[in-house]
Legacy VTK file of the C-alpha trace (Angstrom):
# vtk DataFile Version 3.0
C-alpha trace
ASCII
DATASET POLYDATA
POINTS 113 float
0.000 0.000 0.000
1.301 3.450 -0.887
1.870 5.943 1.896
-0.874 8.616 2.130
1.746 11.217 3.142
2.296 12.670 -0.387
-1.463 13.075 -0.829
-1.827 14.739 2.569
1.037 17.111 1.766
-0.462 17.935 -1.637
-3.830 18.757 -0.059
-2.152 20.965 2.541
-0.148 22.688 -0.172
-3.259 23.311 -2.266
-5.179 24.697 0.711
-2.191 26.913 1.596
-2.020 28.253 -1.944
-5.759 28.899 -2.009
-5.738 30.776 1.296
-2.688 32.792 0.198
-4.170 33.512 -3.238
-0.878 32.331 -4.673
-1.011 32.046 -8.457
1.208 29.879 -10.675
4.491 31.647 -11.383
4.134 33.893 -8.322
6.280 34.138 -5.189
4.630 35.475 -2.039
5.761 36.149 1.535
4.000 34.253 4.322
4.396 35.641 7.824
3.997 33.253 10.743
2.712 34.194 14.204
5.617 34.780 16.608
7.076 31.446 17.758
5.004 29.368 15.285
7.713 28.959 12.688
9.679 31.126 10.320
8.359 33.703 7.893
8.932 32.324 4.401
8.625 32.937 0.694
6.552 30.437 -1.247
6.669 29.961 -4.992
4.398 27.828 -7.188
5.601 26.972 -10.718
3.821 28.446 -13.700
3.667 25.148 -15.609
0.782 22.785 -15.028
1.425 19.305 -13.674
-1.010 16.447 -14.364
-3.173 15.664 -11.322
-1.767 12.139 -11.043
1.740 13.554 -10.473
2.783 15.525 -7.421
4.681 18.792 -7.459
8.323 18.495 -6.402
9.153 20.572 -3.320
12.385 22.473 -2.715
13.114 23.957 0.706
15.821 26.610 0.458
17.740 27.484 3.630
19.651 30.725 3.085
23.088 31.689 4.399
23.886 33.954 7.343
23.791 37.172 5.274
20.041 36.901 4.723
19.042 36.627 8.393
16.805 39.274 9.878
13.239 40.569 9.669
13.156 41.794 6.058
11.863 38.829 4.031
13.059 40.449 0.794
16.647 39.643 1.865
15.938 35.980 1.115
15.510 36.899 -2.578
19.177 37.936 -2.887
20.540 34.454 -3.761
19.473 31.007 -4.876
16.015 29.826 -5.912
14.097 32.833 -4.479
16.146 35.086 -6.765
15.875 32.707 -9.723
12.083 32.380 -9.653
11.648 36.146 -10.016
12.848 35.891 -13.611
11.972 32.233 -14.313
8.294 31.625 -13.439
8.624 28.176 -15.016
11.119 27.032 -12.320
9.953 23.416 -11.869
9.644 23.217 -8.065
7.261 24.454 -5.422
9.778 26.451 -3.412
9.595 27.323 0.285
12.296 29.715 1.502
12.136 30.476 5.237
14.000 33.383 6.833
16.060 32.935 9.960
15.939 35.597 12.662
19.099 37.617 13.284
21.504 35.942 15.717
19.826 32.524 15.669
20.330 29.102 14.117
17.932 26.878 12.204
15.505 25.034 14.465
14.108 21.765 13.099
10.818 22.162 15.026
10.218 25.606 13.484
11.035 24.276 10.014
8.614 21.435 10.623
5.922 23.975 11.611
6.145 25.433 8.097
5.463 22.036 6.531
LINES 1 114
113 0 1 2 3 4 5 6 7 8 9 10 11 12 13 14 15 16 17 18 19 20 21 22 23 24 25 26 27 28 29 30 31 32 33 34 35 36 37 38 39 40 41 42 43 44 45 46 47 48 49 50 51 52 53 54 55 56 57 58 59 60 61 62 63 64 65 66 67 68 69 70 71 72 73 74 75 76 77 78 79 80 81 82 83 84 85 86 87 88 89 90 91 92 93 94 95 96 97 98 99 100 101 102 103 104 105 106 107 108 109 110 111 112
């Protein structure tokens, strides 16, 4: 029997996109309540994927220079920068931002997912 986890994740992703009004080819900032996780950028590819196939997910963890409270800093390097000019980038991309002076916390990353 196949694991239901990919289906559950896909449904959560679709409901997240619907509540964010995130359109294909768009990147949008999502702010989390304090202590609930990290603020993040989310991107959904412009191309359509058949319903029987899932969307690949890429989680981008930035370097120390992008820490802080200005989510636009995350767009300086890597996939968040790339998707601004390539709306056909083939991955759903989640790019959280780390607070200044802190390290990545697995529980907070898990809260995003």
